[in-house]
C-alpha positions as CSV (number, residue, x, y, z in Angstrom):
1,M,0.0,0.2,0.2
2,S,1.4,3.7,-1.5
3,A,-1.1,5.9,0.5
4,N,0.5,8.0,3.7
5,F,0.3,6.5,6.9
6,H,-1.3,9.8,8.1
7,D,-3.6,10.3,5.7
8,I,-5.1,6.9,6.2
9,L,-5.6,7.7,10.1
10,A,-7.3,10.9,9.5
11,E,-9.6,9.8,6.7
12,R,-10.8,6.8,9.1
13,G,-11.1,9.3,12.3
14,F,-8.2,7.9,14.3
15,I,-6.5,10.6,15.4
16,A,-6.7,12.8,18.3
17,Q,-3.8,14.4,19.1
18,S,0.0,15.0,17.4
19,T,2.9,16.8,18.9
20,D,4.7,17.0,15.5
21,A,3.2,19.6,12.7
22,E,5.1,17.9,10.0
23,I,4.1,14.0,10.8
24,R,2.8,13.8,8.1
25,A,6.0,14.5,6.1
26,R,7.2,11.6,8.1
27,F,5.0,9.2,6.7
28,A,6.1,10.0,3.2
29,G,9.8,8.9,2.6
30,P,11.5,6.2,1.1
31,A,12.2,4.6,4.7
32,P,9.7,2.4,6.6
33,V,9.4,4.4,9.9
34,T,9.7,2.4,13.0
35,A,7.2,3.2,15.6
36,Y,6.0,1.6,19.0
37,I,2.6,1.1,21.7
38,G,2.9,0.0,24.6
39,F,0.2,-3.0,25.5
40,D,-0.9,-2.6,29.9
41,P,-1.0,-7.3,30.8
42,T,-3.1,-6.6,33.7
43,A,-5.1,-9.1,32.1
44,D,-5.2,-11.7,30.6
45,S,-7.5,-10.8,27.4
46,L,-7.0,-7.1,25.9
47,H,-10.7,-6.2,25.1
48,V,-12.6,-4.6,22.3
49,G,-11.2,-0.7,23.7
50,S,-8.3,-2.1,22.5
51,L,-8.9,-2.4,19.1
52,V,-8.3,1.2,18.4
53,P,-4.2,1.1,18.5
54,I,-4.0,-2.8,17.4
55,M,-5.8,-1.1,14.4
56,G,-3.2,1.8,14.0
57,L,-0.4,-0.8,14.5
58,Y,-2.6,-2.7,11.2
59,W,-2.2,0.0,8.9
60,L,1.0,1.2,10.1
61,Q,2.5,-2.3,8.6
62,Q,0.4,-2.0,5.1
63,C,1.4,1.4,4.9
64,G,5.1,-0.4,4.9
65,H,6.3,0.9,8.3
66,R,7.7,-1.3,11.5
67,P,5.7,-1.8,14.4
68,L,6.9,-2.5,17.3
69,V,4.3,-4.2,20.0
70,V,6.0,-3.4,23.5
71,V,3.9,-5.3,26.7
72,G,4.9,-3.3,30.2
73,G,5.8,-6.1,32.0
74,A,7.6,-4.2,33.9
75,T,5.5,-1.1,34.2
76,A,2.2,-3.4,34.7
77,L,4.4,-3.9,38.3
78,V,3.5,-0.5,39.3
79,G,0.7,0.8,37.4
80,D,-0.6,3.3,35.6
81,P,-2.8,6.0,36.7
82,S,-4.0,7.5,33.2
83,G,-7.2,7.4,33.4
84,K,-8.3,5.6,36.3
85,T,-10.0,6.9,39.3
86,E,-7.9,4.8,42.2
87,A,-5.2,2.1,42.3
88,R,-4.9,-0.8,40.0
89,K,-4.3,-4.2,42.3
90,M,-0.7,-5.7,42.0
91,L,-0.1,-8.4,39.7
92,S,3.1,-10.8,40.6
93,R,5.2,-11.2,38.3
94,E,4.2,-14.5,37.0
95,D,0.6,-12.9,36.6
96,V,2.6,-10.4,34.3
97,Q,4.6,-13.0,31.9
98,A,1.6,-15.0,31.8
99,N,-0.8,-12.1,30.8
100,A,1.7,-10.6,28.2
101,Q,2.1,-13.8,26.4
102,A,-1.9,-14.3,25.6
103,I,-2.4,-10.9,24.7
104,A,1.3,-11.4,22.1
105,R,-1.3,-14.3,21.2
106,Q,-4.1,-11.7,20.6
107,I,-1.5,-8.8,18.8
108,G,-0.6,-11.2,16.3
109,S,-3.9,-12.0,14.7
110,V,-4.1,-8.8,13.5
111,V,-0.4,-7.3,13.2
112,R,2.3,-9.9,11.1
113,F,5.1,-10.8,13.0
114,D,8.0,-11.5,11.1
115,D,12.1,-10.2,10.5
116,S,10.9,-8.6,7.4
117,A,11.6,-5.3,7.3
118,T,7.6,-3.8,7.7
119,G,7.6,-7.2,10.1
120,A,6.4,-5.8,14.2
121,V,8.6,-7.0,16.6
122,L,7.2,-7.8,20.1
123,L,9.2,-6.6,23.0
124,D,8.4,-7.1,26.4
125,N,10.2,-3.7,28.7
126,A,11.4,-5.7,31.6
127,D,14.0,-6.7,29.6
128,W,15.5,-2.8,30.2
129,L,13.7,-1.7,33.2
130,A,13.8,-5.2,35.1
131,S,17.9,-4.2,35.3
132,L,18.0,-1.5,36.4
133,T,18.5,-0.3,39.7
134,W,16.6,2.3,41.9
135,I,19.6,5.1,41.7
136,D,20.6,4.0,38.4
137,L,17.0,5.1,37.3
138,L,17.3,8.4,39.2
139,R,20.6,9.2,38.2
140,E,20.1,8.2,34.7
141,A,16.4,9.8,33.9
142,G,16.0,11.9,37.0
143,P,17.3,14.9,36.5
144,H,15.8,15.7,33.3
145,F,12.2,15.6,34.3
146,S,10.1,18.4,36.2
147,V,7.8,17.5,39.3
148,N,6.1,20.7,38.1
149,R,5.6,20.1,34.9
150,M,3.9,16.5,35.5
151,L,1.7,17.9,37.8
152,T,0.5,19.4,35.3
153,M,-0.1,16.2,33.0
154,D,-3.9,15.3,33.2
155,S,-2.8,11.7,34.3
156,V,-1.6,12.5,37.6
157,K,-3.6,15.8,37.8
158,G,-7.4,13.8,37.5
159,R,-5.9,11.2,40.4
160,L,-4.6,14.7,42.8
161,E,-8.4,16.4,42.6
162,G,-9.0,13.1,43.8
163,N,-8.2,9.9,45.2
164,G,-4.1,10.8,45.5
165,I,-1.7,8.7,43.6
166,S,1.3,6.8,45.4
167,F,4.6,7.6,44.8
168,L,4.7,4.7,43.0
169,E,2.4,5.0,40.4
170,F,3.5,8.4,40.2
171,N,7.3,6.9,38.8
172,Y,5.6,5.8,35.6
173,M,5.1,8.5,33.5
174,V,9.3,8.9,34.1
175,M,9.5,4.5,33.1
176,Q,7.1,5.5,29.8
177,A,9.5,7.6,28.9
178,Y,12.5,5.6,29.7
179,D,11.1,3.1,26.8
180,F,10.7,5.6,24.6
181,R,14.3,6.6,24.5
182,Q,15.4,3.2,24.7
183,L,13.1,1.9,22.1
184,Y,14.7,5.6,20.0
185,R,18.8,4.3,20.6
186,S,18.3,0.2,19.9
187,H,15.8,0.4,17.1
188,G,15.1,3.8,15.6
189,C,11.8,4.1,17.3
190,T,11.0,7.8,16.0
191,V,7.3,7.7,16.8
192,Q,5.6,6.5,20.1
193,M,1.3,6.0,19.3
194,G,-1.7,5.1,22.5
195,G,-5.0,7.0,23.1
196,Q,-5.5,10.0,23.8
197,D,-5.6,9.4,27.5
198,Q,-1.1,8.9,27.8
199,W,-0.3,11.8,25.6
200,G,1.6,13.3,28.9
201,N,3.5,10.1,28.9
202,I,4.0,10.2,25.6
203,V,4.7,13.9,25.9
204,M,7.5,13.3,29.0
205,G,9.5,10.3,26.5
206,L,9.5,13.0,23.1
207,E,11.7,15.3,25.4
208,L,13.4,13.5,27.7
209,A,15.3,12.2,24.6
210,R,15.3,15.1,23.1
211,R,17.5,16.2,26.5
212,T,19.5,13.1,26.5
213,D,20.0,12.6,23.2
214,E,18.6,15.7,20.7
215,A,16.9,13.6,19.7
216,H,13.7,14.7,17.0
217,L,10.8,12.3,18.3
218,A,6.7,12.8,17.5
219,G,3.8,11.6,19.3
220,L,0.3,10.4,18.0
221,T,-2.8,9.6,20.0
222,F,-6.3,7.8,19.6
223,P,-9.5,9.1,20.4
224,L,-11.2,6.8,23.4
225,V,-13.8,5.7,21.2
226,T,-17.4,6.7,23.1
227,R,-20.9,5.2,22.0
228,S,-23.0,8.3,20.7
229,D,-25.8,7.3,23.1
230,G,-23.3,8.1,25.6
231,G,-23.0,4.7,27.6
232,K,-19.5,3.7,27.5
233,F,-18.4,1.5,24.5
234,G,-16.9,-1.4,25.3
235,K,-19.9,-2.8,28.5
236,S,-22.6,-5.1,28.3
237,E,-24.7,-5.8,30.6
238,K,-22.3,-9.0,31.0
239,G,-19.7,-7.1,31.1
240,N,-16.4,-6.1,28.9
241,I,-16.5,-7.5,26.0
242,W,-12.7,-9.2,25.4
243,L,-10.3,-10.3,22.8
244,S,-10.4,-14.1,24.2
245,P,-12.8,-16.6,23.3
246,E,-13.1,-18.0,26.5
247,R,-13.9,-14.8,28.4
248,T,-16.4,-14.2,25.7
249,P,-17.1,-16.4,23.3
250,P,-17.6,-16.1,19.5
251,Y,-21.1,-16.0,18.7
252,E,-21.4,-12.8,21.9
253,F,-18.4,-11.6,19.8
254,Y,-20.4,-11.3,16.6
255,Q,-24.0,-9.9,19.0
256,F,-22.3,-6.8,20.8
257,W,-21.5,-5.6,17.1
258,R,-24.0,-5.8,15.2
259,N,-26.2,-4.5,17.9
260,V,-24.5,-0.6,17.9
261,G,-26.5,1.9,17.9
262,D,-27.5,3.4,14.1
263,A,-25.7,6.5,14.7
264,D,-21.9,4.4,15.4
265,V,-22.4,2.4,12.5
266,R,-19.9,4.4,10.1
267,K,-17.8,5.3,12.6
268,F,-16.8,1.8,13.5
269,L,-16.3,0.4,10.3
270,G,-13.8,2.8,10.1
271,F,-12.0,2.1,13.6
272,F,-12.9,-1.9,13.8
273,T,-12.5,-3.1,9.9
274,T,-9.7,-3.2,6.8
275,L,-13.1,-1.7,4.9
276,P,-12.3,1.0,2.4
277,M,-13.4,4.1,3.4
278,A,-15.7,4.6,0.1
279,Q,-17.8,1.4,0.8
280,V,-18.1,1.9,4.1
281,D,-19.7,5.0,2.8
282,A,-21.7,3.1,0.4
283,L,-22.6,1.1,3.2
284,T,-24.3,3.5,5.7
285,A,-25.4,6.0,3.1
286,E,-28.7,5.0,3.9
287,G,-30.7,3.9,7.2
288,G,-34.0,1.1,7.5
289,A,-32.6,-2.1,6.0
290,A,-29.1,-0.6,4.7
291,I,-27.6,0.4,8.6
292,N,-28.7,-3.6,9.2
293,H,-26.8,-4.9,6.4
294,A,-24.0,-2.7,7.7
295,K,-24.6,-4.0,11.1
296,E,-24.0,-7.6,10.3
297,V,-20.6,-6.2,7.8
298,L,-19.6,-4.9,10.9
299,A,-19.9,-8.0,13.0
300,Y,-18.9,-10.6,10.7
301,E,-15.9,-8.2,9.3
302,V,-14.5,-7.4,12.9
303,T,-15.9,-11.2,14.4
304,R,-13.7,-13.0,11.1
305,L,-10.5,-10.8,11.5
306,I,-10.7,-11.1,15.8
307,H,-11.4,-14.8,15.6
308,G,-10.9,-15.7,12.1
309,Q,-13.6,-16.2,8.8
310,A,-14.5,-20.1,9.6
311,A,-16.1,-18.4,13.4
312,A,-17.0,-15.4,12.2
313,D,-18.5,-18.1,9.7
314,A,-20.1,-19.5,12.9
315,A,-21.2,-16.9,14.3
316,K,-23.2,-15.3,11.6
317,A,-25.0,-18.6,10.5
318,S,-26.2,-18.7,14.4
319,A,-27.9,-15.0,14.4
320,Q,-29.4,-15.7,11.3
321,A,-30.6,-18.7,11.9
322,A,-32.5,-16.8,15.6
323,F,-33.6,-13.8,13.5
324,S,-35.3,-16.2,11.6
325,A,-37.6,-17.9,14.2
326,A,-38.5,-14.2,15.4
327,K,-39.2,-12.9,11.6
328,D,-42.2,-15.7,11.1
329,V,-43.7,-14.6,13.9
330,S,-42.7,-11.3,13.7
331,G,-46.2,-9.5,12.5
332,D,-49.5,-8.8,13.6
333,A,-50.6,-12.8,14.5
334,I,-48.7,-13.3,18.2
335,P,-48.9,-11.0,21.4
336,H,-46.8,-8.3,21.4
337,A,-45.7,-5.3,23.2
338,A,-42.6,-2.9,23.4
339,L,-39.9,-3.1,25.9
340,A,-37.6,0.6,26.5
341,A,-33.7,-0.5,25.2
342,A,-34.0,1.3,29.3
343,E,-35.9,-0.9,30.6
344,L,-33.6,-3.6,28.8
345,A,-30.5,-2.5,28.9
346,P,-29.6,-3.8,33.0
347,G,-31.3,-7.3,32.1
348,I,-33.9,-8.3,33.4
349,G,-33.9,-11.8,34.8
350,I,-36.3,-14.5,32.3
351,L,-38.2,-15.5,34.6
352,A,-39.4,-11.7,35.5
353,L,-39.6,-11.2,31.2
354,C,-41.8,-14.8,31.0
355,V,-44.4,-12.8,33.6
356,K,-44.4,-9.8,31.9
357,A,-44.7,-11.4,28.5
358,G,-47.6,-13.2,31.0
359,L,-46.6,-16.9,29.2
360,A,-46.8,-17.3,33.2
361,T,-48.4,-16.1,36.2
362,S,-45.9,-16.5,38.7
363,N,-41.5,-16.4,38.4
364,G,-42.6,-20.2,40.1
365,E,-44.2,-20.6,37.2
366,A,-41.9,-19.9,35.0
367,R,-38.8,-22.4,36.7
368,R,-40.8,-25.3,36.2
369,L,-41.3,-24.1,32.9
370,I,-37.6,-24.8,32.2
371,A,-37.3,-27.7,34.4
372,G,-39.1,-29.1,31.7
373,G,-37.4,-28.0,29.0
374,G,-40.5,-26.1,28.0
375,L,-38.9,-22.4,27.5
376,S,-37.3,-21.0,24.9
377,L,-35.9,-16.9,24.1
378,N,-35.6,-16.4,19.9
379,D,-35.8,-19.9,19.1
380,Q,-32.7,-21.2,22.0
381,P,-33.9,-23.4,24.2
382,V,-33.2,-21.6,28.6
383,A,-31.4,-24.3,30.4
384,D,-30.8,-21.7,33.6
385,D,-33.7,-20.0,35.4
386,K,-31.3,-17.2,36.3
387,R,-30.7,-16.2,33.2
388,V,-30.6,-12.5,32.9
389,V,-32.0,-11.0,29.1
390,T,-29.7,-8.6,27.7
391,P,-30.0,-6.1,24.7
392,T,-27.4,-8.7,23.1
393,D,-30.3,-10.6,23.3
394,A,-32.3,-9.2,20.7
395,V,-32.8,-10.2,17.2
396,E,-33.2,-7.2,14.8
397,G,-34.9,-5.7,18.2
398,R,-36.6,-8.6,18.6
399,L,-38.0,-10.7,21.7
400,V,-38.9,-13.9,21.2
401,I,-40.4,-15.5,24.1
402,R,-42.1,-19.2,23.4
403,A,-43.9,-21.7,26.2
404,G,-44.1,-25.0,25.1
405,K,-45.1,-25.5,21.2
406,K,-48.3,-22.5,20.7
407,R,-47.8,-20.2,22.7
408,W,-45.9,-17.1,21.8
409,F,-44.5,-13.9,23.1
410,R,-42.7,-11.0,20.9
411,F,-41.9,-7.7,22.9
412,D,-40.6,-5.1,20.0
413,I,-37.3,-3.0,22.2
414,G,-37.5,0.3,20.9
């Protein structure tokens, strides 16, 4: 791909801030640019919020540049205060190392790791930070940091105005700055990218390298993804939407994307798929049935990217089967009622929903119905009487409940 990396990011909505007015020109030269993004291994899986930086690395590679994927094996032992109201849980070295290996495999499903000029390189900052003594770090980096300046950074200032920040976390910024300079020295890395909440950390890394190495480095941040309805992106009523199929099964992952708001579809297609933006615009130019098709494309493409084509095909087939079952009872032939999305959003217990539909007179009767294998939701048998029904269970904006073989009720979500 010969397109300028900066232009691709701008077209797809990726750019929030950049430190260098000439940053586009950095990516226009004949030589590959080496850029890095750090990932904090505080869990054994990334969630969908991490897909923005992962896709940033994908486009960097596609445009002929070299990505460095830095797993924070050392910094995770300290904890990044950015975007947090309180200190993170302390992890053991063994936990951090296991998590780092797991998330590296997930990133590898999108970014190519090999020995070519544009092949991604996986690094662990424990390889250069863990061997440093505290005195080494203080003497080498400490003189180049102004505490007054650090206190003005949003990641620190926000915590000072709330529950306070520990001295341990206060050092995180120094460690990340050291990372950038280390990568400049060892791999010729000249650009750091990350989420918008990483701005202060990136700026301090630029300044450290400028003062110690007279290096002219640059930084670029991605916007923090939000939903158009004001809800938190990447969350369902069951919790985070994870990239791990063990934490979030592919069908549930597919349904998350299939049920995003209409107003979010174009933005998410730009962020989370590799489709050309001309195709994205064609998919989202109209509403109604067209926007529903665009949601199907979004769900399929993201699931295929993360879990592979076989999983995406299976999730799509399962969703279509559920939709076909609901479609057969979509008219006025069966009892139906509107159900406000806001009422469904917190999650409704299947027993209460069955009573609300008039298919049982009490929770006890609904429980007996489930125990006898007589209740289904969108043509899928319900076996757990503690199941909570959420918006991800809706198919084409509907919930169809069947008791026995002939008693039906449909909720139209609105």
